[in-house]
N, C-alpha and C positions, 0 to 999 in steps of 0.2 A: 823160251824160259818162262813164259806166261807172266804171273804177277810177282815173282820173286825179285827181279831187278827193280820194279817199281817200289816195292817195300824197302829194299836196301837203299835206293837213292832217296827215298822219303826221309830217312833218318838223318838228323843233323850230325855234325862231326863228333860232338861230345856224346850223343846217343850211341853212335857206332862203337865208340870206345867203351862205354858202359855195357853195351850188349856183348862185346867180346869177353869182358870180365864175367858177365852173367853166364856165358857159355862155359868158361873155364871152371866155374863153380859147380855147374850142373852136368859136366861131361868131362871126358879125358882131355888132357892138355892139348894133344895133337889130334883132336877129334875131326872127323870128316865134316861135321857141321861147321866148325870154324874154318876149315879149308875151303868149303864151298862158299861160305859167306865172303871170305877174302877174295876168292876168284871173281865173284860177281861185283864186289866192291871196286876192284881194280879194273874190271872189264865188263860193264853192264850189258854189252851186246853179245857176250859169250853165248855160244849155242849149247844145247844139251849134249851134242856129240863131243864138242871140245871139252866141256866140263867133265863128262864121263871118262874120257881118255886120261885126263890129268889125275882124276881121283881114283879110278879103278884100273885103268890101262886096257879096258875092254868094255863092250856094250853089256849092260846089266840092268835088270829091273830094280835092283837095290838103290840105284841112283835116284829114281823117281820117288821112291819112298823117302829117301834122305831129303830130297828137295821139299816134299810135302811137309815133313816134320820140321824142317827149318823155318818154313813159313809160319807154322803153328807156334814155334818157339819165339819168333819175332813178335807175333801178336800177344803171346803170353807176357813177354817182356814189357810191352807197352801198357799193360794193365797192372803192373806191379806197384805196390805201395811205395817202395823205395825209389821208383822212377820219378817221384815228385821232387827228387833232389836235382833233376835236370835244370840247368840254368834258364833255358828257354821255357817260360811259364805260360806259353800260349794255350796249352791244353789243360791248365790247372782245374778249370771248372769241370771238364769231362773226367779227369782223374779222380776228383773228389766224389763225383757221383758214383763212379765205379767202386771206390773204396766203401762208400756208404751202402751201396747195394750188397757188397760182400758181407758187411756187418749185419745187414738185415737177414741175409741167408743164415747166418749163425743164430740169429734170434728165432728164425723159423725152425731150425733144427732142435733148439731147446724146447720150443713149444710142442713139436711133434713127439718129443721124448717125454712129455708130461712134466717138464721142469717149470715151475712157476715161482721160483725163488728170486732173491734180490738181484742175482746176476742177469736174469731176463729183464727185469725192470730197468737196471742200469744201462743195458745195451739199447733198449728201446728209447729210453730218455735221451741218451747220447745221440742216437740216430735222429730223433725228432728235433732236438735243438740244432744239430749241425745241418740238417736238411732245410730247416726254416731259415738258417743263416744264408744258405746259397739258393733259396727259393726252389729246391728240388721237391716240388709239391707232390709228385707221384709217390716217392718213397716216404715222405712225411705223412701222407694220408694213410698209407699202409701201417706205419709205426703207430700212429694215433689210434687206429682201429684195433690193433692188438692191445694197446694200453687200456682201452675201454673194455675189451674182452676179459682182461684179468682184473677188472674193477679197480684200477689204479686211480687214486684221487689226485688228478693232475690239475693244477691251477697256474695260470700265467697271465699277468697283467689284467686280472679281474675276469678272466675267461676260463670256463671249465672245459673238460675234454670234448663235450658235445658241441660247444661253441666253436672250438678249434677245428673239429672235424667238418662242421658245416662250411666254415671259411675255406678250409683246404679243398673241399669238394668243389666249391664254386671256382676257386683259382685253377684247379686241375682241369675242370671242364672248359674253362676259358682257354687254357693252354692247348688242350686237344683241338679245339675249334680253330685256334690261331695256327696250329701246325697244319691242319687240313687246308685252310685258306692259303697259307704260304706255299705248301707243296703243290696245290692245284695251280697257283699262279706261276711257280717256277717251271712246271711241266708244260704250261700252255702259253706262256708269255710270247714266245716267238711265233706261235700259230695264230695269235690274235692280230690279224694283219691290219685292221682299221681301228680308228679311235672309237667308233661306235661299238665294235665287238668288245673292246676293252671295257668301255663303260657298262655294257650289258653284263659282262662278267662280274664287275665289282658291285653293280647294283643288286646282283643276286646274292653275293656272299658277304659283303662288308657290313650291312646293317646288323646282322645277327651277331657278328664278332664285336661290333661297337657296343651293342647292348650287353654282351657277356663280360666286357672288361670294366663296366661301370661299378664302382664301389668294391672292386676286387683287388687285393694286394698281389698282383702278378706282373712284375716288371717285364718278364719274358713275353707274356701275351701282349703287353702294351707296345713294346718295341716292334714286335712282329706286325701289329696293326698299323703303326705309324710308318714303318718301313714300306709295307705293301701299298698304303695310301699314297705315299710319296712317289712310288714308281708309277702308279696310275696317273697321278697328277703330272708327272714329268712327261710321260708318253703323250698325254693330252695337251702338252705345251702350257700347263698352268704352273709356270716355273716358280712364281713367288710362293704359292701354296706348297709346292713340292719341297722347296727350300725350308719352309717353316716346319714341315712334317719330319724331314730328315734331321733337323736340328733338335727336335724332340727326342729322336732316337739317340743322338749323341748325348743329350742331357741325361737320359735314363742310364746310358752306359757309364757316364761319369759318376752318377749317384749310386749305381749298383754294379761295381766292377766284378763282383763274384757271379753275376748272372750272364755277363757278356764276355765271350772269348776274344782274344786278340784278333782272330780272323774276322769275327762279326763286327768288332769295333772298326777294323780296317775297312770293311764293306760300307759302314756308315760314312766314313770320310771319303771313300771312293765315290759314293752316290752324291754326296755334297759337292765334290769336285766336278763331277760330270754336269751337275746343274749349273754351277758357276761357269763352266766351260761353254755350255750351250748359250749362256748369257754373255759370252765373250769377255768375262772377267778373268782374263788369262793368268794374271799374277796371283790372284786369290786362289784360282783353281790349282795352280802349280804347287802352292803351299799345302793344300789338302791332299793332292795326289801323293806328295812326298810323305805326309803323315800316314796315309794308307800303306804306302810301300814299306815304311818302317815297322808297321804292325803286322804285315803279311809274312808268313813263313817264306824262307828263301827257296828259290828254284821251284816256284809254283806258277800256274797259269795266271793267278791274280797279280803276282808281281810283274810278270811279263807284260800284261795288258796295261798296267799302270805306267811302266816305263815307255810303252808305245805312246800313251797319251802325253807323257812328258816330252817325248820327241816331237809330237805334232805341235805342241804349244811352242816349243823352240822354233819350229818351222814357221808357225803363224807369226811369231814375233820377229822373224827375219834372222834369227841366230842359226844360219844354215850349217855352219861347221859343227856346232854342238849337236844339232839335230841329226846330221849325217853320222856323227860318231856314235850316238845312241842307237840309231837304226842299224848301223853296221854290226854293232855288238849283239843286237837282237837277232840278226840274220846269221844263223850258224847251223851246222849239220844236226846238232841235237834238237834245236827248236823246229827245224824243218821236219824232223821225224815225229816229234811229240805234238807240235802245234802248227801244222802246215797252213791252216787258214790264216791265223794271226801273223805268221811269218811272211806270208805272201802279201798281206796288207802292208807290212813294213816295207816290202819291196816297192809297192805303189808309192808310198810316201818318199822313199829314197829317190824314185824317179822324178817326183815333183820337186824335190830339193835340187836335183841336177838341172831340171827345166828352169827353175828360178835363177840358177846360176848361169843360164844360157849354155850349159854344157849339153847340147841337144843329142850329141852322139851317145853319151853314157845313158841319158834318160831313155833314148830309143832302144838301146841294147837290153835294158831291163824288161821293157814292156812285153815283148813277144813270149817271155817265159811264163806269163801270167794268164794264158788262155784257159787255164784250169777253171777260172772263175766264170766261164761261159754258162755254167749251170746255176750260178749264184743269182738268186732273185733279189738280193739286197742292193743291187745297183752297182756293185764294184766293177763288173764287166763294162757297164756303161761308162764308168769313170775312166777306165783304161782307153776306151774308144775316144773319149774327149781329149785325153792327153795326146793320143796318136794323131788326131786331127790337127791340134794346135801345132805339134812338132812338124807335121807334113806341110802345113801352111807356112811356117817359119822357113822351111827348106824350099818352099815354092814348088813342091812336087804335087801339082794340082791334079794330075791324072790319078795318082794314088789316093788323093782326097776323095775323088768320086767313088772309088772302089770301097773305101772305108765308110763313106756315107751310106752306101748300099748295104754294107754289113751291119751298120748301126740300125738302119731301118728294119732289117730282118730281126735283129735282136729285140728291138722294141715290140715288134709284132708278136714275138713268141713269148717274151718274159715280162715285159713291162706292164704290170697290172696295177701297181700301187706307187709308181714313181713318175708322177706327172712332170716333174722337173726335166727328165730326160727327153720327153716329147718336145718341150720348149727348146732344149739344147739342139735337138735334131733340126728343128725349124730354123734356129739361128744360123747354123752352119749351112743349111740348104739355101737360105736367103742370101747369105754372104756369097755362096758359090754362084748364085744366079745373077748378082750384080757385079761380078768380077772383082770381088773383094775391095769395094769402095767403102772403106770404113767410115769416112765422114758422111756419106750419104746414108749409111745405116744408122747413124746416131739418132736420127729423128724417127726411126721406125718403131712401131708399137712393140715389136719383139724385144728391142733393146730396153725399152722402158719396163717391160714385164720382167726381163732378166735382172734389172737393177733392183727390183722389189722382191726377188725370190726369197723364200724362207731359208734361213741358214741353220743347218743341223750339224752336230759335232763331227760326224764322220763323213758327211756329204757337203763339204764346203766348196764344191765346184762353182756355185753361183758367184761367190766373191772372186774366185780365181779367173773364171771366164769373163766376168764383167770387167775386172781390172785389166785383163789382157786386151779386150776389145777397146776399152777406153784409152789405154796406152797407145794403141794403133791410131785412134782418132786424133788425139792431141799430140801425137809423136813425142811422147815422153817415155822415159825408162819404165819398163813394166814393173820392176820391183818397187820403185818409188810410189807408183800409182796403187800397187797392192797394199802397201803399208798405210797410205793415206785413206784408202777405202776401208780397211780394217779398223783404223782408229776412229773414223767417223761412225761406222756401224757400232763399234764398241760403246761409244759415248751415247748413242741412241738407245741401245739395249740396256745400258746400266740403269736407266730409269725404272726398270722392272723391280729392282730391289731398293734403290736408294733415292 
């Protein structure tokens, strides 16, 4: 069915209702457009063959034409002026820009027909004032240029049309540059594997953008600048600076709500929450993750990832039942189809929850399903191997431990280029294996001290987990109690970054 199910599922409940009304106004009551829409609405996974049979009773090329036109009708509907009545205002900024662009096309038609009367002036003035209000500088610049071409004597706040055009041109150029910087970052962020590569990337692009936004009234270019800087600082572990930069984005969004969509605003809170999370300020992070979730459209990957983070925080705080409930809700056939990577990460954390409850059987049952991550260079396959080794040691299946250690060694040799931590983990298990699991003797080993000082990252929190597990074995204390004490101590140490 290609993109039709995605479009239908993308519509909110009230949008679907309005679209059906729209179809009834623009086609026959029992039109095949409506029938096909309702078929996909009820059963998104319906095949072309099934839909064809229900609509036509036979195989026909007319069906594919119908489907293509239905996609066009949905897209047309989403750009309609009256669609601004939708309760969910998350796309108001986009809709306003579309409407203003339509008005500008009307002005262009009048110009091309040689009409230079009051109606053209009124349309252009209306476009200019409204575009300035939402900082749509591209359309504003075009409207201002047309006003100058018809010699309209425009004055606003002591500025003539030439002054306004110059300001708009600077703002628009800054926004173009900001868009280029942000797009380049978004496309290459995952490829920039080292902090030095990231630094080189920003050293090349950011000074020019920083210069472009000076003295320019463009909130859009400003938030893109600070958002991108915050990301560079976060990846480089400059958490305090990253926090300050993302707070500037939130401030801009609060001062200029017409410039920032709900989705973008949600991203600001999401990034702020991730920084707090990396600093182990879990309660504060939870609040901002929830704010992001409330701003995100429903049934989107953004919402799914935020809920995953909320589950991990509950896990870190020891609220295992709440964490398991959230994770089990996130693991479903729909998410496995649409977001297999994130769904399988949720399975890893569910296995961790079972491990922390000492339900080793359930934890072990989940892990073998996740070998798909073998090709993942982000380290999650290594995470699985660590969990397996801990579970096997708990079960005292030391023969299998040797086999898994050999598998781990091969994994590191083939994939581990940027994850030094896993080399340390391999050495820890290998050393334990060599001293017949004498945990007390291992306490004084340099490897144990290195492990206790390992850097903690939001999705790679194995150092705390492995350190706590080993310490609990050494002092013969309940693992979960040691885990919480370790986390609390580390949290108090890291809190000094901000406060």
